[in-house]
C-alpha positions in Angstrom: 18.3 0.6 -9.6 18.3 4.3 -8.6 19.6 3.6 -5.1 22.4 1.2 -4.3 21.4 -1.4 -1.7 23.8 -3.7 0.3 21.9 -6.9 -0.6 19.5 -8.5 -3.0 16.3 -10.3 -2.3 16.0 -13.5 -4.3 12.9 -15.1 -5.7 11.0 -17.4 -3.3 8.6 -20.3 -3.6 5.6 -18.0 -4.3 7.3 -16.7 -7.5 7.6 -20.3 -8.8 4.0 -21.0 -7.8 2.9 -18.2 -10.2 5.7 -18.2 -12.7 4.0 -16.6 -15.7 1.0 -14.7 -17.0 -0.9 -17.8 -18.1 -0.8 -19.2 -14.6 -2.0 -15.9 -13.2 -4.8 -15.6 -15.7 -6.1 -19.1 -14.9 -5.9 -18.6 -11.2 -7.8 -15.3 -11.3 -10.5 -16.8 -13.6 -11.0 -19.6 -11.1 -10.7 -17.7 -7.8 -11.3 -13.9 -8.3 -13.0 -13.3 -11.7 -14.2 -9.9 -10.5 -10.6 -8.7 -10.9 -10.8 -9.5 -14.6 -14.0 -7.6 -14.8 -12.4 -4.7 -13.1 -9.5 -4.6 -15.6 -12.0 -5.0 -18.5 -14.0 -2.0 -17.2 -10.9 0.0 -16.7 -9.8 -0.7 -20.2 -13.2 0.5 -21.5 -12.8 3.6 -19.5 -9.4 4.2 -21.0 -10.5 3.4 -24.5 -9.9 6.9 -25.9 -6.3 6.8 -24.7 -5.8 3.2 -25.9 -7.2 3.7 -29.4 -4.5 3.4 -32.1 -1.9 1.9 -29.7 -0.4 -1.6 -30.1 -2.2 -4.0 -27.9 0.9 -5.8 -26.6 1.9 -3.2 -24.0 -1.6 -3.1 -22.6 -1.8 -6.8 -22.3 1.7 -6.9 -20.7 0.6 -4.2 -18.2 -2.5 -6.2 -17.2 -0.6 -9.4 -16.9 1.9 -7.7 -14.5 -1.0 -6.7 -12.2 -2.4 -10.3 -12.3 0.9 -11.9 -11.5 1.5 -9.6 -8.5 -2.0 -10.1 -7.3 -1.8 -13.9 -7.3 1.6 -13.9 -5.6 0.5 -11.8 -2.7 -2.7 -13.9 -2.4 -0.5 -16.9 -2.0 2.2 -15.3 0.1 0.2 -13.4 2.7 -3.4 -13.6 1.6 -6.3 -16.0 1.6 -4.8 -18.5 -0.9 -1.8 -19.4 1.3 -0.7 -20.3 4.8 0.8 -17.0 6.2 -2.4 -14.8 6.2 -1.8 -11.1 7.0 -5.1 -9.4 7.9 -4.1 -6.1 6.2 -1.3 -6.7 3.7 -3.1 -9.2 1.4 -4.9 -9.2 -1.9 -7.9 -7.3 -0.5 -5.6 -4.3 0.0 -4.6 -4.6 -3.7 -8.2 -4.6 -4.8 -9.3 -1.6 -2.7 -6.5 0.6 -4.2 -6.7 -0.8 -7.8 -10.5 -0.5 -7.8 -12.4 2.1 -5.8 -9.4 4.4 -4.9 -8.1 4.7 -8.4 -11.6 5.2 -9.6 -12.0 8.1 -7.2 -8.7 9.6 -8.4 -9.9 9.3 -12.1 -13.2 11.0 -11.2 -11.4 13.8 -9.3 -8.6 14.7 -11.7 -9.8 13.3 -15.0 -8.3 10.6 -17.2 -6.3 13.1 -19.2 -4.4 14.4 -16.1 -2.0 11.5 -16.4 -0.7 9.4 -19.3 -1.7 5.9 -20.0 1.7 4.7 -18.8 1.2 6.7 -15.5 -2.2 5.0 -14.9 -0.6 1.6 -15.6 2.2 2.4 -13.0 -0.4 3.3 -10.4 -2.2 0.0 -11.1 1.1 -1.9 -10.8 1.9 0.0 -7.6 -1.4 -1.2 -6.2 -0.6 -4.8 -7.0 3.1 -4.9 -6.2 3.9 -2.5 -3.4 3.3 -5.0 -0.6 4.5 -8.2 -2.3 7.0 -8.9 0.5 6.2 -8.5 4.2 8.6 -10.9 6.0 12.0 -9.3 5.4 14.2 -8.5 8.4 13.9 -4.8 9.2 16.8 -2.9 7.5 16.5 0.6 6.1 18.7 2.0 3.3 18.2 5.5 2.0 15.1 5.5 4.2 13.6 2.6 2.2 12.5 -0.5 4.1 13.6 -4.0 3.3 10.0 -5.1 2.5 9.8 -2.3 0.0 13.2 -3.1 -1.5 12.3 -6.8 -1.9 9.0 -5.8 -3.5 10.8 -3.5 -5.9 13.1 -6.3 -7.0 10.2 -8.7 -7.5 8.2 -6.1 -9.4 11.2 -5.7 -11.7 11.2 -9.5 -12.3 7.4 -9.4 -13.0 7.9 -6.6 -15.5 10.5 -8.5 -17.4 8.2 -11.6 -17.4 5.6 -9.4 -19.1 7.9 -8.1 -21.9 9.2 -4.9 -20.3 13.0 -4.1 -20.3 15.0 -1.4 -18.5 16.4 -0.4 -21.9 13.1 0.1 -23.7 10.9 1.0 -20.7 13.2 2.9 -18.4 10.4 5.2 -17.2 8.4 2.2 -16.0 11.3 0.7 -14.0 12.3 4.1 -12.5 8.7 5.0 -11.7 7.9 1.8 -9.9 11.1 1.9 -7.9 10.3 5.4 -6.7 6.6 4.6 -6.0 7.2 1.4 -4.0 10.2 2.9 -2.2 8.2 6.0 -1.4 5.4 3.9 0.2 7.8 3.1 3.1 5.8 4.4 6.1 7.5 5.5 9.2 5.0 5.6 12.1 7.3 6.1 15.0 7.2 9.1 17.3 10.2 11.3 16.7 12.2 10.4 19.8 12.1 6.7 19.0 14.6 5.7 16.4 14.6 2.0 16.8 13.7 -0.2 13.8 14.3 -3.6 15.3 11.0 -4.2 17.0 8.0 -5.7 15.3 5.8 -3.1 17.0 7.7 -0.3 15.2 7.2 -1.9 11.8 3.6 -1.0 12.0 3.7 1.8 14.6 7.1 5.2 12.5 7.3 10.3 10.2 4.8 9.3 7.5 5.3 8.2 4.0 8.8 8.4 2.6 7.4 9.9 -0.6 7.1 13.2 1.3 10.9 13.2 1.8 12.1 11.4 -1.3 13.4 14.6 -2.9 15.9 14.9 0.0 16.9 11.3 -0.3 17.5 11.8 -4.0 19.5 14.9 -3.3 21.8 12.8 -1.2 22.1 9.7 -3.2 21.5 10.8 -6.8 23.1 14.3 -7.3 21.7 16.0 -10.4 18.5 14.0 -10.4 16.5 17.2 -10.9 17.9 17.5 -14.4 16.4 14.0 -15.3 12.8 14.5 -16.4 12.1 10.8 -15.9 13.1 11.0 -12.2 11.2 14.2 -11.6 8.1 12.7 -13.1 8.6 9.4 -11.3 8.7 11.3 -8.0 5.5 13.1 -8.8 3.9 9.7 -9.3 5.4 8.4 -6.1 3.5 11.1 -4.2 0.2 10.2 -5.8 0.9 6.5 -5.0 1.6 7.3 -1.4 -1.8 9.1 -1.2 -3.6 6.1 -2.7 -1.9 3.7 -0.2 -2.9 5.8 2.8 -6.4 6.9 1.6 -8.1 4.7 4.1 -8.4 7.9 6.1 -10.8 9.1 3.4 -13.0 6.0 3.3 -16.5 6.0 4.8 -15.9 5.8 8.5 -16.9 2.2 9.0 -14.6 1.1 6.1 -11.8 3.2 7.5 -12.2 1.6 10.9 -12.4 -1.9 9.4 -9.0 -1.4 7.8 -7.7 -0.1 11.2 -9.0 -3.3 12.8 -7.3 -5.4 10.2 -4.0 -3.6 10.7 -4.4 -4.1 14.5 -4.9 -7.8 14.1 -2.0 -8.1 11.8 0.2 -6.3 14.3 -0.8 -8.6 17.0 -0.1 -11.7 14.8 3.3 -10.3 13.9 4.0 -9.7 17.6 3.0 -13.3 18.5 0.2 -12.2 20.7 -3.3 -13.7 20.7 -6.1 -11.3 21.3 -7.8 -13.7 23.7 -4.9 -13.3 26.1 -4.7 -10.7 28.7 -1.3 -9.5 27.4 -3.0 -8.3 24.3 -5.3 -5.8 26.0 -2.9 -2.9 26.3 -1.2 -3.2 22.9 -4.6 -3.4 21.2 -6.0 -0.5 23.2 -2.9 1.6 22.5 -3.0 0.9 18.8 -6.7 1.8 18.5 -6.4 5.0 20.5 -3.0 6.6 20.7 -1.7 4.9 17.6 -4.6 6.0 15.5 -4.6 9.5 17.0 -0.9 9.8 16.0 -1.5 8.4 12.5 -4.6 10.4 11.6 -3.7 13.8 13.2 0.2 13.8 13.2 1.6 11.5 10.6 -0.8 11.4 7.7 -0.4 14.1 5.2 -1.4 14.1 1.6 1.8 14.2 -0.5 0.3 15.3 -3.9 -2.2 17.9 -5.1 -4.0 15.1 -6.9 -4.3 13.2 -3.6 -5.6 16.3 -1.7 -8.1 17.0 -4.4 -9.4 13.5 -4.4 -9.4 12.6 -0.7 -8.8 15.6 1.6 -12.5 16.5 2.0 -13.5 12.9 2.9 -10.7 12.7 5.5 -11.9 16.0 7.0 -15.4 14.5 7.3 -13.9 11.7 9.5 -12.1 14.0 11.9 -14.8 14.5 14.6 -15.8 10.8 14.4 -12.2 9.8 15.0 -12.0 12.1 18.0 -15.3 10.7 19.4 -14.2 7.1 18.9 -10.8 7.5 20.6 -12.3 9.3 23.6 -15.1 6.8 24.1 -12.8 3.8 23.7 -10.3 5.1 26.2 -13.2 5.5 28.7 -15.0 2.2 28.1 -12.0 -0.1 27.7 -10.5 0.5 31.1 -12.1 -2.7 32.4 -11.5 -4.9 29.3 -9.9 -8.2 30.1 -8.1 -8.8 26.7 -7.7 -7.6 23.2 -10.9 -9.3 22.0 -12.9 -7.3 24.5 -11.3 -4.0 23.4 -12.0 -4.9 19.8 -15.7 -5.6 20.6 -16.0 -2.2 22.3 -14.2 -0.6 19.3 -16.7 -2.1 16.9 -19.7 -1.0 19.0 -18.4 2.6 19.2 -17.8 2.6 15.4 -21.5 1.8 14.9 -22.5 4.6 17.3 -20.4 7.4 15.9 -20.7 6.4 12.2 
């Protein structure tokens, strides 16, 4: 571990449900075969880089992605009993598939090493593995992210990686997942203990990770592995938050999923009157704050890949927020606000 944390996050029941690669392969074949097709297509795309390499590390890398995918599908996705509308296996697939494809198209395969591309794929699969840890921040890294890092380490070891032989992999994934901690609070609010603030708190930590390393790991700039790992962490943060650069209806669909997850985590039902104001605030002021104030691309690769598409959404975002604030004044509950939101999305798209 790069940073020293005050506690560890032990394995849970989902880890024993998917204890190895063979189980993950079987589950994905049965339940999500298109993921295997995606990995096969990606392997074909990387064929020039793979040629002449031993097959075992490639298989181990793919197995790590499959294990992480299945565990999140059980823990917070459509295969289990604690469904999270946003942080589920769909979010893995959208990063692992179309967003990484856009990155490859924009910067070229040769811009990163094969190990770097694997780390970005593992980041997609593993960065949200844990979502139910009590809020506790150390070195700016959230407890969900720290728990996800520890589980990612266990997955890597299951797949034949060791910190001794594969130090760059372990260092890289720790920085990437840690750097994905997203602080969406407005500056005056420094309270971490509310569920609202978990989703509502400065942007991605990757943008400030160099300062965290200066404080906690003096001399890190002389370690090429850490310097490179930090550069990957900035790309990973951009992949994670690139919903801002999706086609506007897709961007707003992800916004709605995050809103529904926030209401679930806050123990509110959108059919209740009490949900009206939180839903309206999230879809207007919350998105305004996220899109215009908090979200910044952390890497040159991210800017090259996604900045133009984000800019194309700017006026649509302004129009939606203005219209929703006006029309939702008479809404009776969160469901009514969401219905108005969907209608406006179709109008401005």
